[in-house]
VOPAVO-722422 format. One record per atom (N, C-alpha, C): y, x, z. Coordinates in steps of 0.001 Angstrom, whole numbers, padded with zeros to 6 digits, always signed. Each point is the difference from the previous one (the first is absolute). Layout:
N
YXZ...
//
This chain:
476
-000381-023761-053161-000468+001376-000129-000082+000633+001377-001133+000549+000374-000127+000577+001347+000872+001228+000162+000553+000156+001149+000834+001151+000290-000852+001245+000150+000545+001132-000482-000644+001275+000263+000137+000321+001485-000972+000792+000540+000010+000332+001422+001307+000648+000400+000554+000840-000871+001242+000708+000332+001177-000945+000092-000121-001175-000650+001123-000940-000001-000028-000918+001216-001103+000006+000720-000124-000912+001125+000670+000627+001207+001041-000636+000552+000686+000597+001149-000909+000027+001221+000010+001112+000698-000782+000124+001230+000850-000449+001177-000658-000604+000970+000721-000477+001182+000481+001180+000825+001267-000024+000352+000547+001076+000826-000508-000152+001422-000322+001114+000644-000490-000104+001369+001075-000497+000933-000436-000710+001011+000937-000557+000961+000694+001104+000786-000768+001012+000357+000545+001144+000701-000701+001230-000548+000619+001146+000120-000603+001250-000432+000434+001087+000968-000702+001112-000005+000284+001086+000942+000069+001319-000760+001102+000260-000699+000091+001228-000795-000033+001283+000814+000294-000075+001297-000013+001209+000819-001348+000267+000661-000946-000907-000148-001353+000277+000476-000713+000748-001122+000407+001255-000183-000387+000796-001156+000123+001473+000345-000300+000844-000979+000154+001448+000203+001458+000328+000288+000907-000633-000740+001421+000214+000261+000357-000419+001412-000567-001099+000435+000260-000451+001358-000559+000951+001042-001150+000621-000292-000566+000984+000933+000948+001175+000197+000547+000485-001083+000946+001126+000085+001245-000418+000785+000489-001187-000287+001180-000505+000712-000310-000179+001483-001197-000500+000322-000373-000230+001395-000033+001316+000776-000528+001056-000614-000051+001293+000682+001408+000532+000244+000863-000115-001029+001377+000473+000155+000761-000766+001073-000129-001315-000008+000675-000811+001013-000577+000244+001391-001297+000269+000069-000619+000288+001299+000591+001257+000611+000274+000987-000835+000630+001221+000506+001357-000334+000613+000759-000854-000649+001300-000402+000547-000169-000808+001286-001052-000822+000052-000229-000793+001204-000386+000864+001202-000372+001229-000255-000331+000920+001093+001257+000647+000585+001154-000621-000206+001248+000605+000458+000036+000240+001519-000700-000794+000834+000007+000372+001427-000605+001376+000250-001050+000359-000739-000587+001323+000131+000914+001062-000613+000585-000322-001153+000895+000943-000676+001234+000300+000841+000566-001044+000577+001252+000143+000735-000194+000714+001323-001082-000288+000672-000200+000541+001354-000898+001232+000043-000836+000172-001037-000965+001085+000044-001108-000241+001006-000179-001223+000411-000994-000350+001008-001082-000902-000600-001121-000090+000698-001068-000927-000355+000027-001175+000966-000508-001149-000469+000022-001215+000812-001428-000507+000157-000454-000010+001241-001400-000282+000283-000125-001045+001112-001244-000309+000308-000346-000901+001101-001163+000646+000737-000374-000545+001143-001126+000550+000749-001255+000082-000869-000196-000993-000863-001225-000070-000790-000026+000984-001159+001136+000593-000355+000030+000939-001125-001006+001118+000211-000005+000579+001200-000940+001077+000314-001436-000476-000150-000293-001206+000480-001367-000524-000068-000455-000180-001442+000882-000486-000868-000378-000188-001401-000305+001334-000669+000860+000987+000194-000211+001296-000636-001223+000705+000570-000195-000092+001300-001202+000578+000597-001253-000691-000514+000080-001317-000139-001135-000729-000540-000333+000437-001409+001017+000247-000822-000241+000478-001352-000660+001367-000016+000421+000882+000900-000616+001323+000076-001445-000091+000469-000253-000894+000937-001367-000195+000469-000888-000520-001124+000535-000913-000815-000751-000501-001148-000330+001128-000959+000948+000903-000222-000237+001137-000890-001077+000917+000564+000026+000211+001311-001014+000821+000657-001388-000624-000161-000093-001307+000189-001296-000667-000129-000485+000046-001445+000925-000126-000965-000380+000071-001410-000532+001384-000340+000641+001032+000530-000486+001350-000234-001418+000176+000520-000265-000546+001170-001336+000116+000579-001028-000753-000843+000380-001178-000500-000918-000782-000821-000337+000713-001298+000995+000729-000551-000192+000705-001266-000585+001391+000189-000253+000375+001254-000559+001310+000270+000987+001134-000154+001287-000320+000086+001038+001020-000130+000263+000629+001363+000575+001174-000039+000351+000675+001235+001201-000699+000615-000121-000580+001188+001138-000711+000590+001089+000955+000433+001219-000514-000024+001145+000775+000451-000066+000158+001513+000074+001218+000460-000111+000248+001445+001120-000658+000774+001141-000207-000676+001158-000582+000699-000024-001513+000000-000972-000579-000717-000028-001455-000106-000341-000634+001338+000439-001222+000150-000246-000718+001243-001443-000469+000063-000557-000186+001184-001388-000438+000110-000199-001394-000574-001185-000218-000555-000297-001303-000585-000098-001065+001086+000311-001237-000396-000075-001107+000947-001447-000406+000220-000347-000263+001224-001351-000425+000344+000101-001207+000923-000358-001182-000491+000158-001208+000821-000887+000000+001239-001015+000856+000045-000883+000058+001165+000334+001155+000932+001046+000739-000313+000374+001132+000831+000417-000494+001387-000315+000769+001029+000361-000384+001364+001240+000726+000475+000745+000555-000947+001254+000654+000368+000917-001018+000665+000850+000455+000921+000818-000929+000779+001171-000560-000794+000276+000516-001182+001080-000553-000820-000626-000622-001241-000055-001314-000081-000754-000652-001063+000667+000131-001366-000820-000161-001032+000474+000101-001370+000437-001368-000512+001100-000024-000733+000451-001227-000650+000423+000339-001415-000119-000971-000882+000391+000172-001402+000869-001179-000390+001076+000278-000729+000878-001074-000474-000359-000419-001422-000102+000940-000917-000284-000329-001394-000548+001231-000700-001218-000101-000521-000555+001092-000787+000868+000261-001226+000438-001069-000653+000735+000129-001260+001326+000720+000209+000792-000456+000982+001297+000636+000206-000157+001403+000570-000972+000205+000884-000220+001335+000555-000351+000984-001105-000922-000380-000872-000386+000888-001086+001136+000266-000968+000758-001048-000329+001101+000151-000949+001095+000902+000556+000387-000227+001258+001074+000809+000571-000436+001449+000200-001265+000216+000316-000481+001375+000143+000110+000752-001321-000454-000633-001087+000068+000645-001320+001448+000227-000411+000842-001025+000161+001411+000140-000383+000686+001083+000815-000313+000054+001281+000606+001022+000858-000428+001401-000418-001258+000144-000430-000459+001299-000473+000709+000412-001287+000356-000977-000808+000651+000290-001285+001483+000302+000170+000698-000843+000744+001452+000156+000068+000609-000309+001347-000793+000019+001068+000539-000261+001321+000389-001464+000171+000776-000269+001039+000401-001380+000285+000893-000570-001099+000659+000877-000754+000795-000459-001134-000881-000731-001021-001177+000554-000258-000893-000625-000973-000424-001384+000458-000228-000165+001308-000379-001311+000529+001143-000991-000171+001223+000435+000312+001164-000882-000139+000211-000416-001455-000139+000950-000925+000174-000327-001420-001090-000958-000475-001205+000149+000528-001072-000935-000349+000333-001399+000508+000478-000081+001248+000430-001300+000548+000989-000676-000946+001071+000720-000303+001079-000588-000785-000397-000326-001421-000737+000900-000649-000332-000186-001415-000870-001232-000220-001070-000146+000783-000891-001139-000192+000674-001315+000390+000822+000021+001042+000688-001222+000420+000996-000450-001061+000779+000923-000527+000953-000352-001047-000707-000479-001256-001109+000649-000357-000724-000417-001197-000522-001427+000154-000450-000346+001200-000434-001377+000235+001165-000970-000135+001166+000388+000528+001169-000880-000113+000442-000122-001449-000198+001045-000802+000396-000036-001406-000718-001101-000764-001135-000473+000509-000701-001101-000663+000828-001279-000002+001020-000064+000861+000881-001174+000049+001267+000169-000829+000268+001204-000451+001246+000261-000727-000160-000434-001449+000764-000986-000409-000121-000605-001323+001000+000600-000984-000211-000248-001299+000998+000442-000988+001382-000586+000275+000056-001224+000530+001296-000599+000323+000743+000834+001042-000720+000480+000993+000634+000837+001020+000456+001327-000598-000821+000595-000856+000358+001284-000610+001178-000124-000956+000293-001238-000445+001154-000193-000881+001318+000119+000748-000050+000046+001334+001199+000207+000821-000198+001266+000841-000008+001170-000640-000296+001246+000715+001000+000304+001109+001260-000408-000180+000988+000285+001041-000346-000738+001293-000400-001257-000146-000408-000761+001185-001155+000695+000714-000982+000441-000803-001176+000624+000591+000331+001323+000666+000802+000815-000649+000319+001323+000550+000779-000135+001308+001023-000859-000003+000800-000180+001211-000854-000611+001118-000769-001024-000348-000833-000652+001003-001079+000919+000542-000649+000748-000904-001042+000931+000446+000592+001075+000902+001212+000430-000318+000657+000988+000849+000243-000532+001403+000376-001266+000094+000233-000600+001322-001306-000152+000773-001065-000419-000699-001295-000126+000664-000477+001368+000485+000174+001021-000845-000410+001340+000373+000832+000600+001106+001234-000472+000155+000888+000567+001015-000060-000737+001327-000159-001333-000035+000202-000781+001218-001212-000783+000492-001048-000114-000801-001160-000786+000428-000968+000877+000790-001099-000609+000411-001036+000752+000724-000862+000830-000942+000103-000229-001323-000912+000638-000944-000038+001525+000107+001132+000715-000087-000102+001467+000031-000625+000533+001278+000220-000675+001097-000533+000477+001278-001515-000167+000071-000532-001052-000620-001442-000182+000021-000690+000767-001124+000752+000420-001002-000537+000934-000990-000304+001342+000661+000907+000496+000841-000188+001312+000629-000801-000074+001290-000320-001199+000457-000749-000187+001240-001482+000252-000292-000572+001030+000590-001362+000406-000340-001012-000847+000777-000096-001241-000385-000999-000959+000474-000320-000916-001181-001056-000806+000080-000331-000907-001109+000822-001278-000013+001086-000056+000760+000737-001250+000153+000509-000573-001319+000557+000844-000878+000659-000503-001209-000966-000705-000939-001283+000315+000094-000950-000594-000938-000115-001509+000172+000371-000537+001158-000050-001454+000176+000908-000699-001005+001085+000663-000390+000913-000599-000979-000689-000180-001349-000891+000920-000374-000720-000135-001273-000929-001207+000061-000612-000245+001147-000860-001177+000158+000816-001276-000213+001180-000062+000605+000868-001174-000158+000454-000136-001449+000392+001106-000617+000431-000035-001403-001130-000481-000905-001201+000473+000262-001136-000411-000832-000216-001514+000095+000131-000554+001199-000126-001439+000141+001054-000749-000786+001257+000491+000048+001084-000654-000736-000216+000082-001501-000513+001123-000471-000245+000163-001434-001174-000857-000455-001035-000106+000833-001151-000831-000351+000375-001468-000147+001041-000436+000693+000372-001410-000011+000310-000487-001405+000704+000816-000811+000282-000368-001380+000219+001186-000936+000849+000994+000354+000296+001081-000949-001230+000754-000492-001100-000022+000757-001202+000725-000392-000500-000443-001370+000234-001256-000355-000497-000536-001268+000594+000709-001205+001208+000536+000131+000689+000576-001144-000176+001510-000101-000728+000594+000926-000214+001441-000044-001082+000354-001012+000084+001206-000535-001041+000499-000881-001234+000409+000786-001082+000270-000714-001251+000325+000678+000137+001201+000913+000578+001088-000522+000116+001205+000811+000990-000174+001141+001006-000827-000221+000919-000297+001099-000715-000740+001122-000851-000956-000366-000762-000732+001008-000949+000923+000754-000655+000891-000726-000926+000939+000637+000742+000930+000941+001148+000512-000442+000791+000914+000823+000472-000679+001282+000538-001201-000151+000502-000723+001164-001128-000336+000977-001139-000420-000516-001132-000334+000862-000519+001244+000719-000023+001130-000688-000442+001254+000623+000930+000389+001148+001314-000150-000198+000951+000340+001058-000155-000949+001187-000202-001283-000278-000190-000968+001086-001297+000270+000747-001023+000410-000714-001276+000332+000627+000155+001182+000938+000679+001024-000476+000247+001174+000836+000844-000377+001218+001065-000755-000228+000908-000367+001092-000721-000816+001072-000857-000912-000412-000722-000829+000964-000921+000838+000874-000552+001068-000556-000966+000824+000726+000646+001036+000911+001319+000163-000060+000638+001065+000778+000214-000348+001463-000167-001266+000355+000199-000393+001400-000882-001205+000279-000672+000007+001152-000887-001114+000327+000746-001332+000005+001276-000010+000390+000759-001234+000047+000380-000541-001368-000012+000863-001031+000369-000472-001333-001059-000907-000612-001241+000131+000460-001056-000855-000547+000206-001469+000372+000190-000357+001276+000270-001423+000280+001294-000490-000637+000986+000877-000151+001230-000382-000703-000327-000375-001443-000803+000833-000660-000380-000276-001386-000855-001250-000103-000950-000160+000914-000863-001180-000030+000828-001274+000118+000924-000029+000958+000816-001193+000183+000890-000297-001183+000696+001014-000489+000969-000217-001080-000696-000297-001319-001002+000781-000348-000671-000194-001289-000777-001320-000030-000550-000408+001129-000700-001280+000049+000954-001161-000271+001196+000067+000574+000989-001045-000261+000391-000036-001476+000171+001174-000592+000365+000068-001417-001119-000576-000866-001243+000371+000293-001128-000520-000776-000130-001509+000165+000242-000503+001214-000082-001443+000224+001045-000731-000832+001223+000545-000042+001032-000630-000820-000380+000062-001472-000494+001136-000440-000414+000152-001396-001079-001027-000356-000962-000155+000901-001083-000948-000255+000546-001418-000062+000877-000360+000919+000591-001338+000026+000822-000273-001250+000710+001034-000480+000855-000165-001182-000752+000167-001311-001296+000310+000082-000776+000197-001219+000344+001287-000714+000421+001023+000745+000424+001260-000611-000846+001171+000499-001162-000279+000523-000849+001066+000523-000818+000606-001138+000265+001275-000292-000710+000698-001064-000913+001064+000587-000886+000518-000825-000928+001036+000460+000739+001256+000406+001026+000386-000758+000727+001232+000323+000738-000119+001329+000576-001171+000278+000691-000217+001277-001004+000026+001152-001145-000633-000203-001024-000019+001036-000471+001409+000331-000243+000809-001013-000434+001378+000227+001088+000812+000685+001252-000204-000439+001109+000757+000580+000237-000346+001461-000422-001177+000429+000138-000390+001401-001201+000427+000826-001191-000071-000589-001218+000264+000754-000269+001492+000167+000258+000798-001027-000318+001422+000065+000697+000719+001158+001305-000218+000228+000629+000666+001149-000612-000420+001334-000468-001246+000077-000583-000490+001248-001391+000599+000232-000769+000157-001064-001362+000498+000140-000073+001507+000171+000925+000720-000619-000117+001464-000024+000064+000612+001388+000949-000440+000820+000211+000623+001304-001244-000054+000881-000598-001180+000249-001196-000010+000849-001174+000743-000617-000162-000083-001324-001114+000697-000645+000178+001515+000118+001232+000480-000225+000266+001439+000109-000226+000481+001426+000508-000751+000979-000190+000390+001397-001472-000022+000391-000714-001024-000478-001422-000113+000310-000778+001184-000575+000339+000374-001223-000691+001108-000654+000278+001322+000690+001287+000279+000230+000376+001276+000602-000528+000110+001426+000094-001073+000766-000481+000054+001386-001511+000176+000052-000709-000613-000939-001451+000155-000032-000403+001429-000327+000693+000587-000981-000326+001363-000427+000470+001025+001017+001215-000181+000517+000603+001032+000841-000341-000145+001477-000098-001236+000471-000179-000229+001431-001362-000587+000351-000813-000266-001045-001292-000635+000218+000147-001324+000759+001147-000644-000196+000290-001285+000629+000616-000916-001046-000670-001093-000316+000508-000934-001006+001055-000899+000622+001247+000122-000472+001085-000810+000549+001108-000131-001035+000598-001198-000063+001136-000197-000906+001295+000448+000658-000012+000193+001324+001150+000542+000721-000488+001081+000961-000476+001112-000528-000642+001004+000855+000957+000633+001002-000473+000131+001228+000728+000679+001074+001433-000520+000145+000175-001305-000149+001342-000574+000074+000469-000054+001455+001300-000120+000174+000561-000276+001313-000140-001498+000300-000387-000389+001204-000105-001430+000348+001390-000593+000285+000813-000054-001041+001409-000386+000156+000138-001478+000379-000793-000868-000628+000140-001427+000280-000377-000306+001448-001015+000671+000504-000373-000172+001401+001129+000472+000908+000596+001133-000338+001124+000518+000797+001149-000998+000022+000252-000633-001144+001069-000991-000089-000278-001187+000911-001238-000479+000006-000355-001153+000835+000001+000352+001482-000351+001246+000312+000075+000439+001397+001437-000036+000496+000921+000478-000828+001396+000027+000418+000574-001411+000086-000367-000852-000952+000553-001356-000007-000634-000907+001051-001165+000379+000516-000571-000751+001106-001388-000569-000179-000293-000715-001107-001282-000696-000096-001226+000878+000226-000064+001157-000622-001176+000867+000189-000072+000506+001434+001142+000324+000584+000018+000464+001396-000477-001095+000947+000476-001246-000230-000398-001116+000858-001501-000263-000117-000510+000039-001235-001420-000228-000203-000826+001070+000700+000377+001277-000156-000781+001093+000584+000073+000006+001521+001093-000486+000568+000109-000070+001459-001094-000869+000597-000335-001065-000712-001029-000920+000511-001394+000346-000513-000059+000645-001192-001300+000252-000627-000631+001315+000426+000816+000979+000338-000525+001347+000227-001062+000091+001104+000104-000701+001091-001054+000153+001012-001396-000344-000509-000113-000942-000955-001314-000400-000495-000252+000435-001442+001038+000015-000842-000182+000287-001423-000395+001458-000221-000851+000212-000995-000471+001353-000300+000878+000614-001089+001304+000136+000296+000942+000581-000955+000208+001472+000312+000040+000812-001048+000229+001435+000191+001353+000262+000642+001003-000799-000366+001343+000216+000535+000018-000198+001517-000825-000920+000497-000095-000208+001450-000705+001186+000657-001013+000498-000684-000795+001096+000548+000814+001280+000131+000802+000320-001020+000683+001298+000006+001329-000030+000746+000648-001168+000053+001304-000070+000666-000055-000699+001363-001007-000790+000235-000073-000734+001259+001155-000969+000141+000694+000061+001130+001152-000876+000241+001308+000605-000504-000068+001157-000649+001209+000703-000427+000141+000007-001521-000212-001147-000624+000155-000077-001459+001481+000061-000343+000438+000990-000790+001417+000069-000379+000427-001276-000709+001139-000551+000398+000418-001290-000554+001253+000094-000847+000225+001138-000643+001088+000120-000979-000529+000763-001204+000572-000258-001167-000455+000652-001235+000106+001518+000103+001159+000558+000419+000084+001469+000077-000989+000607+000994-000140-000629+001170-000903+000553+001009-001460-000083-000437-000381-001100-000616-001394-000178-000391-000387+000912-001156+000879+000125-001006-000352+000749-001207+000301+001492+000101+001086+000352+000682+000432+001398-000046+000181+000650+001375-000039-000775+001049+000149+000572+001334-001211+000835+000400+000223+000949+000879-001082+000874+000448-001078-000754+000766+000345-001134+000602-000978-000802+000730-000539-001157-000838+000360-000017-001296-000486-001040-000896-001237+000462-000743-000111-000360-001276-001210+000348-000752-000119+001498-000241+001094+000753+000167-000091+001448-000144-000835+000637+001105-000245-000722+001075-000810+000526+001101-001487-000282-000199-000354-000687-001091-001389-000399-000235-000713+000982-000917-001300-000131-000081-000776+000738-000982-000019-000803-001298-000416+000634-001084-000107-000712-001271-000971-001174+000102-001109+000207+000698-000994-001069+000125+000570-001196+000764+000751+000261+001074+000605-001087+000768+001025-000767-000831+000831+000732-000733+001007-000659-000828-000658-000824-001094-001080+000490-000577-000684-000760-001041-000541-001307+000548-000499+000009+001227-000482-001251+000616+001148-000997+000166+001183+000503+000366+001161-000892+000129+000383-000564-001360-000042+000829-001045+000276-000498-001359-000979-001110-000361-001272+000228+000303-001029-000972-000371+000185-001329+000721+000586+000017+001201+000163-001217+000791+001377-000648-000181+000867+000619-000780+001381-000478-000100+000078-001446-000465-000683-000339-001077+000075-001359-000554-000513-001017+001013-001103+000314+000679-000553-000928+000985+000988-000259+001133+000633+001049+000516+000955-000168+001091+001197-000828-000460+000501+000283-001202+001144-000747-000516-000353-001476-000195-001212-000273-000463-000411-001384-000206-000113-000740+001332-000582+000659+000990-000117-000626+001319+001380-000249+000613+000916+000965-000196+001358-000169+000523+000712-001151-000689-000214-000133-001305+000635-001091-000737-000560-001352+000443-001298-000089+000196-000601-001271+000413+000527-000455+001356+000257+000942+000893+000460-000366+001339+001513-000226+000048+000731+000749-000829+001470-000088+000040+000552-000147-001426-000371-001081-000696+000405-000130-001407+001510-000078-000203+000697-000733+000868+001441-000140-000173+000709+001326+000257-000408+000700+001040+000639+001276+000319-000248+001021-001109-001232+000047-000535-000316+000962-001055+000743-000339-001286+000047-001279-000339+000712-000418-001215+001498+000236+000140+000553-000337+001154+001425+000229+000247+000343+001477-000076-000879+000823+000523+000215+001448-000057+000015+000483-001439-000968-000452-000788-000110+000426-001392+001258-000331-000785+000411-001270+000039+001142-000409-000813+001327+000442+000607+000053+000109+001323+001218+000520+000622+000263+001432-000392-001055+000827-000005+000157+001383-000424+000345+000086-001481-000585-000895-000799+000294+000000-001434+001467-000338-000261+000535-000962+000736+001412-000367-000165+000909+001159+000398-000337+000658+001112+000798+001172+000402-000103+001110-001036-001196+000141-000576-000180+001039-001004+000836-000275-001249+000094-001247-000399+000735-000340-001218+001457+000442+000075+000558+000020+001188+001395+000419+000154+000175+001434+000416-001092+000738+000127+000084+001399+000441+000009+000925-001214+001162+000493-000335+000172+000890-001153+000793+001207+000462-000512+001173-000261+000765+001174+000409-000781+001282-000136+000533+001056+000628-000565+001341-000122-000350+000572+001360-000209-000862+000967-000124+000448+001375-001150+000978+000203-001088-000139-000755-001188+000815+000245-000089+001242-000884+000964+000220-000862+000009+001222-000802+000395+001183+000878-000734+001086-000113+000274+001198+000778+000340+001153-000932+001068+000697+000307+000428+001156-000788-000643+001266+000549-000514+000831-000897-000629+001238+000429+000322+001120-000983-000094+001226+000490+000253+001173-000843-001197+000349-000873-001081-000725+000107-001206+000263-000779-001232-000169+000850-001152+000343-000573-001271-000102+000687-000662+001368+000041-000743+000273+001075-000705+001273+000085-001350-000106-000702-000847+001009+000145-001277+000036-000709-000936-001121+000427+000192-000515+001209-000818-001108+000498+000692-001344-000213+001086-000011-000794+000750-001209-000346+000753-000604+001173+000248+000776+001020+000826-000450+001122+001453+000324-000299+000955-000833+000469+001426+000277-000255+000409+001357+000559+000769+000739-000788+000491+001297+000445+001159-000179+000971-000038+000698+001110+001161-000054+000905+001190+000677-000655+001146-000534+000179+001190+000574-000591+001243-000529+000674+001136+000538-000370+001248-000467+000617+000296-001440-000386+000757-000661+000829+000429-001360-000312+000792-000008-001293-000139-001074-000736+000706-000115-001275+000928-001212+000055+001265+000212+000319+000926-001134+000145+000152-000817-001274-000094+000667-001175+000201-000721-001250-001092-001039-000223-001271+000407+000087-001091-000955-000240-000025-001086+001070+000221+000374+001252+000007-001002+001060+001173-000952-000157+001142+000518-000426+001162-000857-000222-000220-000966-001150-000636+000494-001086-000289-000876-001132-000997-001085+000376-001037+000371+000753-000976-000999+000426+000656-001079+000858+000879+000431+000884+000696-000966+000862+000910-000909-000820+000748+000593-000938+000923-000788-000815-000744-000990-000893-001044+000485-000671-000708-000872-000939-000922-000984+000692-000240+000196+001290-000734-001008+000756+000837-001269+000125+001300+000126-000248+000893-001162-000037+000354-000369-001431+000288+001014-000836+000435-000251-001379-001087-000676-000821-001218+000518+000041-001077-000535-000841-000335-001455+000332-000147-000382+001280-000245-001429+000279+001149-000894-000453+001251+000443+000219+001151-000794-000429-000005-000184-001513-000287+001069-000722-000063-000063-001458-001099-000967-000440-001123+000007+000698-001110-000890-000331+000375-001462+000211+000634-000303+001135+000372-001387+000276+001072-000485-000962+000916+000865-000395+001009-000386-000999-000664-000307-001338-001001+000811-000366-000729-000256-001241-000756-001321+000076-000622-000264+001153-000713-001269+000177+000965-001175-000143+001198+000143+000549+001008-001051-000134+000415-000165-001456+000120+001123-000716+000344-000068-001415-001058-000715-000814-001270+000287+000277-001082-000698-000696+000001-001486+000335+000253-000306+001282+000078-001403+000390+001124-000719-000718+001156+000673-000148+001118-000601-000717-000324-000231-001461-000654+000976-000654-000367-000175-001407-000957-001177-000166-000911-000171+000963-000935-001119-000092+000715-001343+000191+000846-000081+001012+000669-001263+000300+000949-000414-001109+000654+000982-000620+000954-000303-001077-000666+000027-001369-001345-000037+000004-000779-000134-001231+000338+001080-001014+000047+001204+000441+000257+001127-000896-001269+000833-000235-001152-000567+000366-001270+000674-000224-000843-000800-000977-000687+000701-000888-000949-000668-000884-001258-000353+000779-000830-000818-000594-001224-000381+000694-000905+001204+000265-000214+000907-000984-000806+001186+000306+000569+000819+001150+001322+000093+000088+000612+000732+001105-000247-000691+001337+000086-001317+000001-000274-000756+001230-001438+000226+000446-000911+000014-000948-001409+000214+000338-000225+001384+000592+000598+001020-000608-000131+001359+000527+000569+000074+001408+001178-000576+000182+000644+000016+001319-000862-000725+001027-000576-001118-000384-000860-000758+000911-001192+000832+000457-000687+000654-000945-001184+000781+000360+000380+001188+000871+001134+000637-000294+000438+001124+000825+000289-000461+001422+000652-001138+000148+000267-000520+001352-001304-000336+000723-000969-000550-000715-001306-000259+000611-000644+001320+000416+000126+001015-000865-000546+001309+000328+000646+000599+001223+001312-000135+000123+000691+000513+001187-000456-000741+001259-000203-001314-000129-000467-000783+001152-001418+000405+000397-000879+000186-000978-001363+000426+000300-000026+001405+000583+000878+000857-000492+000101+001351+000544+000362-000048+001484+000935-000876+000351+000395-000154+001403-001145-000573+000827-000755-000939-000577-001107-000622+000729-001124+001005+000246-000359+000766-001036-001121+000936+000115+000352+001168+000913+001151+000612-000243+000313+001234+000719+000707-000262+001327+000897-000961+000031+000667-000312+001255-000847-000869+000905-000691-000974-000598-000793-000917+000791-001264+000620+000539-000692+000798-000821-001278+000566+000410+000141+001379+000633+001101+000675-000261+000199+001323+000597+001113-000087+001040+001211+000302-000421+001152-000097+000902+001262+000043-000844+001002-000817+000319+001249+000055-000763+000599+001405+000030+000315+000522-001175+000568+001341-000127+000904+000039-001219+001096+000742+000096+000962+000070-001096-000637+000435-001311-000912+000957+000082-000528+000569-001236-000892-000983-000763-000632-000935+000696-000875-000937-000703+000773-000875-000982+001184-000454+000373+000782-000836-000900+000975+000825-000822+000426+001137+000562+000937+000840-000731-000557+000522-001302-001299+000214-000059-000613+000581-001192-000031-000958-001182+000128-001319+000258+000009-000983-001082+001355-000685-000140+000909+000224+000956+001284-000711-000011+000858+000370-001200-000160+001213-000545+000806+000442-001136-000249-000850-001247-001105-000760-000029-000282-000842-001154+001085-001049-000210+000648-000456+001064+001028-001034-000139+001238+000522-000731+000627+001102+000414+001130+000498-000795-000415+000434-001400-001217+000518-000156-000444+000402-001342-000119-001216-000912-000519-001105+000509-000087-001220-000804+001380-000552-000314+000920+000083+000948+001356-000486-000257+000619+000763-001164-000141+001298-000011+000525+000819-001098-000651-000409-001317-001312-000165+000009-000718-000359-001222+000428-001367-000522+000120-000973+000887+000345-001354-000429+001435-000077-000519+000920+000710+000631+001384+000012-000484+000059+000629-001386-000755+001080-000209-000016+000643-001309-000604-000914-001062-000990-000801+000375-000655-000884-000962+000839-001212-000358+000618-000613+001002+000634-001300-000224+001510+000028+000065+000576+001100+000484+001437+000014+000191+000375-001009+001069+001091-000696-000211+000468-000972+000991+000004-001419-000549-000674-000209-001136+000015-001340-000582-000926-000924+000763+000340-001261-000005-000797-001014+000691-001172-000388-000894-001246+000176+000557-001169-000346-000812-001203-000236+000909-000965-000747-000509-001304-000160+000635-000969-000411-001104-000566+000985-000678-000870-000277-001135-001194-000830+000444-000498-000783-000892-001157-000849+000307-001287+000599-000550+000004+001317-000264-001186+000636-000582-001158-000082+000963
//
């Protein structure tokens, strides 16, 4: 006698994400408020040099939109960017997406709104890894989450008004795509993919990070015979959106089609400092028709800070001159690599290795707020915020390395299930790629690795809550 449909047992999902839901959204917002404790405790804001540029860029975008719609522009708004302007201070853009988002959030709720957005979306992405097994041990989760919120780099990068924290969502998305993505519901998959798409577009460096990590995940899926249409879309959409969005906005707003409009020539600056580009230009400049030779002559700045931000660097050029240097960047780098392949390769991986171990808060700046032009407000010294930054510049890295050791111990003593091992593997690959992209191609800096380092203690808490201390290695 055939069984009725109701009598047929359904296969239980391998993993599930009960907090990737409306309830999880509410929880993420509440926890994000707690993660803003550096702002709550000190009454200060935490910014970087680029914070002003992002907010100004967002205001400029709003001004250009008003003009396109025939609206009366705000008299106080900043002038629109013009790539052909001959003004002596050239225009640069970091990210249309993050600039626009932070401008809107700042108009709604100030820098607090930006910090809460950072924390809420990041936590919601991490919630995709939280299983019913972990939720069955709430005490483990509460105590562990409290430690992560108190001692890791996470709270500091939540309140840090830069797009740095979004790199963690890119890494999380890669780890989830590896296997847990299969057990998510349709709307959960759409939500997670939308967050990864947004995160990838918030910083030019997040795109190569996503390309590298998601490509590896797709290759493994294809090799294992587990590549589905939903996984393919969830990996490709974040990669495609950023260049298409930049191309569209730059074409409409700047009349210049570019996937990285008005970018800083950071990779060229890196090669100049490390040597290969400088050595190549020393011999090529007398004959080569390079803009950089024309505008700088024999005085090409040979350090990243001097070239990008010094008064005698690209800030002394016109927009047209800087655009010519952008256009020639790839050619110069290729010629430098062909002539000095070992030096260029050694520089790339040497910087990446240094970046992998650079975790801290060294570049966070405490300020009393921002003025109408988004510049830091002058104010009295704040011993509390400076003391906390100094203390946690040691505490947070130590906490991270202890967590890494704990994860290593759980792996060696076979206390991780196979799905946990896979997640840990992808996260470690993501951290390595993050170091390669940002440290190798830009410059080793504490904030590049600090923004993703909190994933290690967070995973340790999650895995302990899921498996306890029993010895296991599932063959799923």
